[in-house]
C-alpha positions in Angstrom: -102.4 -85.3 -115.8 -99.2 -83.2 -115.5 -98.2 -80.9 -118.4 -94.5 -79.9 -117.6 -93.4 -79.2 -120.9 -94.3 -76.7 -123.5 -93.4 -74.3 -126.2 -94.2 -71.1 -126.8 -93.1 -68.3 -129.4 -92.6 -64.6 -127.9 -92.7 -61.8 -130.3 -91.5 -58.3 -128.6 -93.0 -54.6 -130.2 -91.4 -53.2 -132.9 -90.0 -49.7 -132.2 -92.2 -46.8 -134.2 -90.8 -44.4 -136.9 -89.5 -41.4 -136.4 -90.9 -38.5 -138.0 -89.6 -36.6 -140.7 -91.5 -33.0 -140.5 -90.7 -29.3 -140.7 -92.0 -26.3 -138.3 -94.4 -24.5 -140.1 -96.1 -21.8 -138.8 -96.9 -18.1 -139.5 -94.5 -15.6 -140.1 -92.0 -18.7 -139.2 -91.0 -19.5 -142.9 -88.0 -21.3 -142.1 -89.1 -23.4 -139.1 -86.1 -26.1 -139.4 -87.1 -30.3 -138.8 -89.4 -31.0 -135.7 -89.8 -34.7 -136.4 -90.5 -36.5 -133.1 -89.1 -40.0 -132.4 -90.8 -43.5 -132.5 -91.8 -44.8 -129.1 -90.0 -47.7 -128.0 -91.9 -51.2 -128.6 -92.9 -53.4 -125.6 -91.2 -56.2 -124.1 -92.2 -59.5 -123.6 -91.5 -60.8 -119.7 -91.9 -64.5 -118.3 -93.5 -63.6 -114.5 -93.4 -66.8 -112.1 -96.7 -66.6 -110.5 -97.5 -68.9 -107.4 -100.8 -69.7 -108.6 -99.7 -72.0 -111.4 -98.3 -75.3 -111.1 -98.5 -76.6 -114.6 -97.6 -75.7 -117.9 -101.3 -76.3 -119.2 -102.0 -72.7 -120.2 -99.6 -72.9 -123.0 -101.7 -76.2 -124.5 -104.4 -73.1 -125.7 -102.3 -70.1 -126.8 -98.5 -70.7 -127.9 -98.5 -67.4 -129.2 -97.5 -63.8 -127.6 -97.0 -60.5 -128.5 -96.0 -57.3 -127.3 -97.6 -53.9 -128.0 -95.4 -51.8 -130.9 -94.4 -48.0 -130.2 -96.1 -44.9 -131.5 -94.9 -42.9 -134.6 -93.2 -39.7 -134.1 -94.8 -36.9 -134.9 -95.0 -33.0 -135.4 -93.3 -30.6 -133.2 -91.1 -33.0 -131.8 -93.8 -35.5 -130.2 -92.7 -38.8 -129.3 -94.1 -41.7 -130.3 -96.1 -44.1 -127.4 -94.2 -46.4 -125.8 -95.6 -50.1 -126.3 -96.7 -51.6 -123.5 -95.0 -54.8 -122.1 -96.3 -58.4 -122.1 -95.5 -60.4 -119.1 -96.6 -64.3 -119.3 -97.6 -66.5 -115.8 -95.5 -69.2 -115.5 -95.5 -71.1 -112.3 -92.2 -71.4 -109.8 -89.6 -73.9 -111.3 -90.0 -73.2 -114.6 -86.5 -73.3 -116.5 -86.6 -71.4 -120.2 -84.5 -72.4 -123.1 -83.9 -71.0 -126.6 -85.6 -73.7 -128.2 -83.4 -73.0 -131.3 -79.9 -73.5 -129.7 -81.1 -75.6 -126.2 -79.3 -72.7 -124.2 -80.8 -71.9 -120.7 -82.0 -68.9 -120.6 -83.5 -68.6 -116.5 -84.6 -70.9 -114.1 -87.1 -69.1 -112.5 -88.4 -70.1 -108.9 -89.3 -67.6 -106.4 -92.6 -66.0 -106.9 -92.5 -62.5 -108.7 -88.9 -63.0 -110.3 -89.0 -62.1 -114.1 -87.0 -63.0 -117.0 -86.6 -60.8 -120.3 -87.8 -63.2 -123.1 -87.7 -60.9 -126.3 -86.4 -57.0 -126.1 -88.7 -54.5 -127.2 -87.6 -52.7 -130.5 -86.2 -49.3 -130.1 -88.0 -46.6 -131.7 -86.6 -44.4 -135.1 -85.5 -41.1 -134.4 -86.6 -38.2 -135.7 -85.2 -35.6 -138.5 -84.3 -33.4 -135.5 -81.4 -35.4 -134.8 -79.7 -35.1 -138.3 -79.3 -31.3 -139.0 -76.1 -29.9 -139.1 -74.6 -26.8 -139.8 -74.3 -27.7 -143.5 -77.8 -30.1 -143.2 -79.9 -27.7 -141.9 -83.1 -29.5 -143.5 -82.2 -33.1 -143.1 -85.7 -35.2 -144.7 -83.9 -38.0 -143.0 -85.9 -40.3 -140.5 -85.4 -43.9 -139.0 -87.8 -46.5 -139.5 -88.1 -48.5 -136.0 -86.0 -51.2 -135.0 -88.1 -54.8 -135.0 -88.6 -56.5 -131.9 -86.7 -59.5 -130.9 -89.0 -63.0 -131.7 -88.0 -65.9 -130.4 -89.2 -69.8 -129.6 -88.7 -70.7 -126.1 -89.0 -74.1 -124.4 -90.3 -74.5 -121.1 -89.4 -77.4 -119.1 -91.7 -77.6 -115.4 -88.7 -79.1 -112.7 -91.7 -79.1 -109.9 -90.2 -77.4 -106.7 -90.0 -79.9 -103.2 -87.6 -80.5 -100.8 -88.2 -84.4 -100.6 -88.3 -86.7 -102.9 -89.9 -90.2 -102.5 -88.6 -92.7 -105.3 -88.8 -96.1 -105.9 -90.2 -99.3 -107.9 -93.7 -99.1 -108.6 -96.1 -100.5 -105.8 -93.6 -99.8 -103.3 -96.0 -97.5 -101.1 -94.9 -94.2 -102.0 -98.1 -92.6 -102.6 -99.7 -94.1 -99.3 -96.6 -92.5 -97.6 -97.3 -89.4 -98.9 -101.0 -90.2 -97.9 -100.2 -90.4 -94.4 -98.0 -87.9 -93.9 -99.6 -85.2 -96.0 -103.3 -83.8 -96.8 -102.8 -85.0 -100.4 -104.8 -88.0 -101.8 -103.0 -89.4 -104.7 -104.5 -92.5 -106.6 -103.6 -95.4 -104.3 -104.2 -99.1 -105.7 -102.5 -102.5 -105.7 -101.1 -102.6 -108.8 -98.3 -101.1 -111.2 -98.2 -97.5 -112.2 -101.2 -96.4 -110.2 -98.6 -92.7 -110.1 -98.9 -91.7 -113.4 -97.5 -87.9 -112.4 -96.0 -86.4 -109.8 -98.4 -85.4 -106.7 -97.2 -83.1 -103.9 -98.1 -83.0 -100.5 -97.3 -80.5 -97.2 -95.9 -82.4 -94.4 -96.1 -80.6 -90.5 -93.4 -82.1 -88.6 -92.8 -80.2 -85.0 -93.8 -76.9 -87.1 -91.3 -77.4 -89.4 -93.2 -77.3 -92.8 -91.9 -79.1 -96.2 -92.8 -80.3 -99.3 -92.8 -84.0 -100.4 -93.1 -84.9 -104.2 -94.2 -89.0 -104.8 -92.2 -89.0 -108.1 -94.1 -91.8 -110.7 -92.2 -95.1 -110.2 -88.9 -96.1 -112.0 -87.8 -99.2 -113.3 -84.7 -100.6 -115.3 -84.3 -98.6 -118.4 -86.3 -95.5 -116.8 -83.5 -93.0 -118.5 -84.1 -94.8 -121.9 -87.5 -93.8 -121.8 -88.9 -97.2 -120.4 -92.1 -97.4 -117.9 -92.8 -93.4 -117.2 -89.4 -92.6 -115.2 -88.4 -90.1 -118.4 -91.0 -88.0 -117.8 -90.6 -87.9 -114.6 -86.7 -87.7 -113.3 -86.5 -83.8 -114.3 -89.0 -83.5 -111.1 -85.9 -85.1 -108.7 -83.4 -82.5 -109.4 -84.5 -79.6 -107.3 -85.1 -81.9 -104.2 -82.9 -81.7 -101.1 -83.4 -84.9 -99.7 -84.5 -88.7 -101.0 -86.5 -90.8 -99.4 -86.0 -94.7 -100.9 -89.1 -96.4 -100.5 -88.3 -100.0 -100.7 -91.0 -102.5 -100.9 -90.4 -105.3 -97.9 -92.2 -108.1 -99.3 -89.7 -107.9 -102.6 -86.4 -108.0 -101.3 -84.2 -110.7 -102.6 -82.5 -112.8 -99.7 -79.6 -113.5 -102.2 -79.2 -109.9 -103.4 -80.7 -107.4 -101.0 -80.0 -104.1 -102.8 -80.9 -105.5 -106.0 -84.0 -102.8 -106.6 -82.3 -100.3 -104.4 -79.2 -100.1 -106.7 -81.2 -100.5 -109.9 -83.3 -96.9 -108.8 -79.6 -95.4 -108.2 -78.4 -96.6 -111.2 -81.3 -95.1 -113.1 -81.1 -91.3 -111.8 -77.3 -91.6 -112.1 -77.6 -92.6 -116.3 -80.0 -89.8 -116.2 -78.5 -87.1 -114.2 -75.1 -87.9 -112.2 -76.6 -85.4 -109.5 -79.5 -87.4 -109.0 -77.7 -90.6 -107.3 -75.3 -88.2 -105.1 -78.7 -86.3 -103.5 -78.4 -87.1 -99.9 -80.9 -90.5 -99.1 -82.9 -92.1 -96.5 -84.0 -95.6 -96.8 -87.8 -96.6 -96.0 -88.4 -100.0 -95.8 -92.5 -100.5 -96.4 -94.7 -102.6 -95.3 -93.5 -103.8 -91.8 -97.3 -104.5 -90.8 -96.2 -108.1 -92.6 -94.8 -110.7 -91.5 -92.9 -111.7 -94.2 -91.3 -108.3 -94.6 -90.4 -107.9 -91.3 -88.4 -111.1 -91.7 -86.4 -109.9 -94.6 -85.9 -106.4 -93.0 -82.4 -107.8 -91.0 -80.9 -108.6 -94.0 -82.0 -105.4 -95.8 -80.8 -103.0 -92.9 -77.6 -105.2 -92.6 -76.8 -104.2 -96.1 -77.7 -100.2 -96.3 -75.8 -99.8 -93.0 -72.6 -101.1 -94.5 -73.1 -98.4 -97.2 -73.7 -96.2 -94.7 -77.3 -95.1 -95.0 -79.6 -95.1 -92.8 -83.2 -97.2 -92.8 -86.0 -96.8 -91.5 -88.6 -100.2 -90.9 -92.1 -98.9 -91.9 -95.9 -99.1 -92.8 -97.3 -96.7 -94.7 -100.6 -98.1 -94.3 -100.6 -98.6 -90.7 -98.3 -95.6 -89.7 -95.8 -97.5 -87.6 -92.5 -96.2 -87.9 -93.7 -92.9 -89.9 -93.0 -90.2 -87.2 -89.4 -91.6 -86.4 -88.9 -91.6 -90.3 -90.4 -87.9 -90.8 -88.4 -86.4 -87.5 -85.3 -87.8 -89.0 -86.1 -85.9 -92.2 -87.0 -82.6 -90.7 -83.9 -82.6 -89.4 -81.8 -83.8 -92.2 -83.9 -80.9 -94.0 -82.4 -78.3 -91.3 -79.2 -79.1 -91.7 -79.1 -79.0 -96.1 -79.0 -75.9 -97.9 -81.5 -74.8 -100.6 -80.8 -75.6 -104.1 -79.0 -73.7 -106.3 -80.5 -71.9 -109.8 -79.7 -74.5 -112.2 -78.1 -71.5 -114.7 -79.5 -68.1 -115.4 -77.6 -66.0 -118.5 -77.1 -62.3 -118.7 -79.3 -60.2 -120.5 -78.0 -59.7 -124.7 -76.3 -56.5 -125.0 -78.2 -54.1 -127.3 -75.5 -52.4 -129.7 -75.9 -48.7 -129.0 -75.0 -46.7 -132.4 -74.0 -43.6 -131.0 -71.5 -45.0 -128.4 -70.2 -48.3 -130.5 -67.2 -48.5 -131.4 -66.4 -50.2 -134.6 -68.1 -53.3 -135.2 -67.4 -56.7 -136.5 -69.0 -58.0 -139.5 -68.3 -60.5 -142.0 -69.1 -60.7 -145.9 -70.3 -64.0 -147.8 -71.2 -64.9 -150.8 -74.5 -66.8 -151.0 -75.5 -69.6 -153.0 -77.6 -67.2 -155.7 -74.3 -65.2 -155.7 -75.7 -62.4 -153.8 -73.2 -60.2 -150.9 -74.0 -61.4 -147.5 -73.2 -58.8 -144.5 -73.6 -59.7 -141.0 -72.7 -57.7 -137.9 -74.7 -56.5 -135.4 -74.0 -53.2 -135.8 -74.7 -52.7 -139.8 -77.9 -55.1 -139.7 -79.5 -52.7 -137.0 -78.8 -49.8 -139.2 -79.6 -51.0 -142.2 -83.1 -52.3 -140.6 -83.8 -48.9 -139.0 -83.2 -47.0 -142.5 -85.9 -45.5 -145.1 -84.4 -47.1 -148.3 -86.7 -44.9 -150.3 -85.1 -41.4 -149.1 -81.7 -40.8 -150.9 -80.3 -38.7 -147.9 -80.7 -42.0 -145.6 -79.2 -44.0 -148.3 -75.9 -41.9 -148.0 -75.8 -42.2 -144.5 -75.5 -45.5 -144.5 -73.5 -45.3 -147.6 -71.1 -43.3 -145.3 -71.0 -45.6 -142.4 -70.5 -48.6 -144.5 -67.5 -47.0 -145.7 -66.2 -46.0 -142.0 -66.8 -49.8 -140.7 -64.4 -51.3 -143.8 -68.0 -52.6 -145.2 -67.7 -51.3 -148.8 -64.1 -51.8 -148.9 -64.8 -55.4 -147.9 -67.1 -55.8 -150.4 -64.8 -54.3 -153.1 -62.4 -56.9 -152.3 -64.6 -59.7 -153.3 -65.6 -58.2 -156.2 -69.1 -56.4 -156.2 -70.6 -55.2 -159.1 -73.1 -52.1 -159.8 -76.3 -53.9 -159.9 -75.7 -57.1 -157.5 -77.6 -58.2 -154.7 -76.5 -57.1 -151.5 -78.7 -58.3 -148.2 -77.2 -57.0 -144.8 -78.9 -59.2 -142.6 -82.6 -59.5 -144.2 -82.5 -55.9 -145.9 -81.7 -56.7 -149.4 -80.8 -54.0 -151.8 -79.2 -53.8 -155.3 -75.5 -52.3 -155.1 -74.5 -48.9 -156.5 -71.2 -47.6 -156.5 -70.9 -44.9 -153.8 -70.4 -41.7 -154.3 -67.4 -40.5 -152.6 -66.3 -36.7 -151.8 -64.1 -35.2 -154.0 -60.7 -34.1 -152.7 -59.9 -30.3 -153.3 -56.4 -29.9 -154.8 -54.4 -27.1 -152.8 -53.9 -23.7 -154.5 -50.1 -23.1 -155.2 -48.4 -19.9 -155.1 
């Protein structure tokens, strides 16, 4: 069974805490701050490995966590950076954010990587907060939490050619005759219950062929096995539509052909628009040979090339495969589905006055949201009075304090900034000195 979908949780490492230490040496009574910065947390990456062809490993392990950064130390020693974590996925993996459904990346090439969760920044040590008026700061930032999210992984096989058609049309037999693949073959429908891949070699030109389980009417709604595997047609450049020559209806020779194309169109419009060659199979049987002219005439009127073949005996197969190779040389490589740019990180040292929003929650608490203010709150040590004053100054400068006061916040009310909760206290505002009048 092909495991082509999985859901995993990734957690990047937290940043290490900064150090609030002071230089203490003999004959140096006032050495000043020397606390080092915390190390950054490791990030989580997905990396393509051609050694994998299924998402089966994620059936047994769904949680992945990168290493956190080390804490800073005295003498301006920085904490150790957390090691990044690389998770191997097979070529053709599409990565979605599980909550929003947004496509984060389409991983197709060997060694291609995708940043799945960014490691948290290390907190600054107190050496960064020394000023002429505050020469012994006891402020040190906590490390920033690493990103975490659930990812939905979807595997779409990478093949140049897709064999499509009704069950028992002979797709698996054709794949076995043109490659070294040995799919299960039997005389009953739905013998193939997962896609099979084979490599065909035509005039020193190699290409990958995928045998897609048979489609039936209603496949795009989940009837039969179609819904599970229609996605694997998406990456193919060319379709070979295999028709059972014995099942052609003289009154409506294109009935089965149209139904399969309708199912692909209902699932995704682009599937039915892919170039198609038609292989009318079972030409080793006289009854199928008699019906071939009807099908050939109807398909040629629509502009399709039709090849009479017998997958069982090999009759007509070389001519079909030569045309397949020629068409592939003409067709461009498929483009990746979507790859989003990395999410920008807010840099407190460079960021302008960031946007924020304020609302009143159902429990009466005041909720403040915004990238800059949330990041500052989470790295602030609320046990340090100097750190709290720094947070108050930034909130005052950004306009958060004024916004809260406009909405009626009072001392003792609960304030949440992101996930950080605290009690509101009247901020201390600097007194203005009056100018002396001569």
